[in-house]
N, C-alpha and C positions, 0 to 999 in steps of 0.2 A: 596385497593392495594396501597402499598407504592409508593411514587413518585420516578421515576428513578433519578439517580444523574445527568443526563443531558438528553436532548432530541436530536433526530437526526436532525442535522442541517448542511447544506453545508457551509463550512467555506472558501469559495473561493473568493478572491479579486484580485486586481492587482494594481501595481504602474503605474502611467503615467510618463514615462521617457522622458525627452527632447531629441530631436535629430535634427541633421541638414541634409540638403540635401532633395532629393525628395523621398527617400526610407526609411521607418521606420526600426529600428533595429529588428532583429529576437526576437520573444518571448523567454523568458528564463524560464526553468522549473528545479527546484532542487528536487531530490529524495534522501532522507537520509534514509538508510536502517539499521536495526538492524544487519542482517547477513552481514558478510564480503564478501561472494561470492554467495550464493544461490540466494538471491533476486537481487543483482546487475547484475549478469549474465543474469537473466531472463529479466529485464527491459532494459538492454543495447542491447538486441537482437531485439527490435522494430526498424524497418527501418524508421528512421525519419531524414529528413534533413531540413524541413521547419521551425523548431524551434530548439533552442539549449537546449538539455536535459543533465544535469549533474547528474550522479548517483554515490552516495558515500556509500560504506559499512563501517560501523563504529565499529562493535563489541559491541556497546552500546545498552541499552534497555530502553523501556518505557520513563519515565520522563527524564532520563539523555540524551537520544537520542533527545528528543524534545528541551532540553536546548542547545544541541550542534547545532541543526538545526537553532536555533535563532542566535547563534554566526556566523554561516556561512552566513546567510541571512543579518545580520546587517553589516558584513564586506563587502559584495557585494554591499549593498546599499551605504555605505560610499565611496566606490571606484567609484560610478557612474554606476555600473552594476547590479542594483537590479533585483531580480528574480520576475517574474510575478506570479509564483505559487511555493509553497514549500510543498512537501509531506513527511510525516513521516511514515515509514513502520516498524511495529513491531508486536510482538506476545504477547498474554496473557501468554502462557506457565505456568511456575510455579512462576512467579514473584509476589511479595506481592501486594495485592489488592490496597493498598494506592498508590503505585508507578504507577500502571496501571491507576487508576482513575485520579491521578495528571497530567498524560500526557494529558488527555483530557481537564482537567481544565486549563492547561497552554495555550492551543490552543483556548479555547472557544471564546476569543475576538480578535484573530489574523485572520483577514479576508482572507489573502492570504495563510494561512496554512490549510492543510487538512491531515487527518489520514487515512491510509490504514492498518487497523489492521486485525489480524486473531486470533481467539480463537478455538483451542489452538495454531496452528502453520501455517506458510505460506503454507506448503504442502497441507493444506485443499483446497486451491485454485486449486492445481493440481488435487486432487481427484474429485472435482466438474466437471471436464471436462468429467468424465466418468459416474458418478451417482449422484443422489440427496441423501444427507445424512442429517438426522434430529436428530440423537442421538449423544451424546458426543463421541469424538474420542480422545484417548490419543496420544501424539506425538510419543510414543513408537510403535504405530500401523501403522503409516504412511508409513514407509519404506517397510514393508511387503505387505501392500495393494497396493502401487504403483508398486512394483515389479511384482505382479500378474497382474495388469491391463495393464502395459506397455508390458509385455511379455519378459522383461529382467530386470536385477538387477538395481534397482533405486539407483543412486549415488547422494548424496545431492548437490554436486557442479557441476552437469552435465551442461555444457554450451549449450547443445542442447535441453534443455527442452522446450523453447519457440517454436521452430520449430516442435518438436515432438507432441506438444499439439495444435498447431495453428488451425488445421481443426476442433477441438472440442471446440474452444473458445466460440462460440455462445451458446453452451449448458452449458458451465461453467457459463457464465453470467446469463443465465436464472435460473440455479440452485441456484446460490448465491443470486439472488434477491428473489427468492421464499423462501429461507431459512430465510432471514431477515424479510420478510413479515409474516412469520409464528409466530413470537414472538409478544405478546401483547404490549410490550414496547421495545424501543431501549436501551438495556443495555448490552454493549459488555462484561462487567465483568461476567455477569451471562449467557449470551446467548452462549452456547456451544453445537454445533458448530455454528460459524458465521464468516463472513469476509466482509470487504469493499474494499478489493483489487480490486474488480470489478470496483469501481469508478475510480481508477487510470488507470486501463486497458482501460476503455472506454474513458477517457480523452486522453491518448496517441494515441488511435486509430483514433482520429480526425486528427492527423498529420502524420499518416503512409503514406509513399510514394507509 
């Protein structure tokens, strides 16, 4: 069996930022999303006050999104407000394989950067709230499938999706984990369907009020 182009590895680190006084500053998390509304609306719905979470929708994809996240993180660090975690959220979709793979390569040695990817699209995370899917799903199918499961028309930029799915989140996490574990190697490019949005959701859940 050919060696995968990378292995599953948690790429989480933190900067130690100096501070004065008796109270340390709040932890800072940056989430940079490919989508301009769908993903940002979902992550902004987490009720978190104990850490500062900044979510940005960019309209960029794969490697260009990662490079943009580098720029934001570097600027914050230079201004003395470094992020403790930086998450890049993007889809495999129909983007060229070299761009998708390069996004992972760029982050390989960036300890505080992590990827929450979906193959093929972010809506796979929504679908996993209802069922376990182990065969490839085209993004053209997501809308119809979610409309049927939700019992009303699925709108891509629905600001209420977090609340609508919250009661099923534990099932989604379980299904996403099971799906990743079903593959012999961790290869996001080839593993369709698969997602690591689960990792970001579980991280944010640590700080939900």
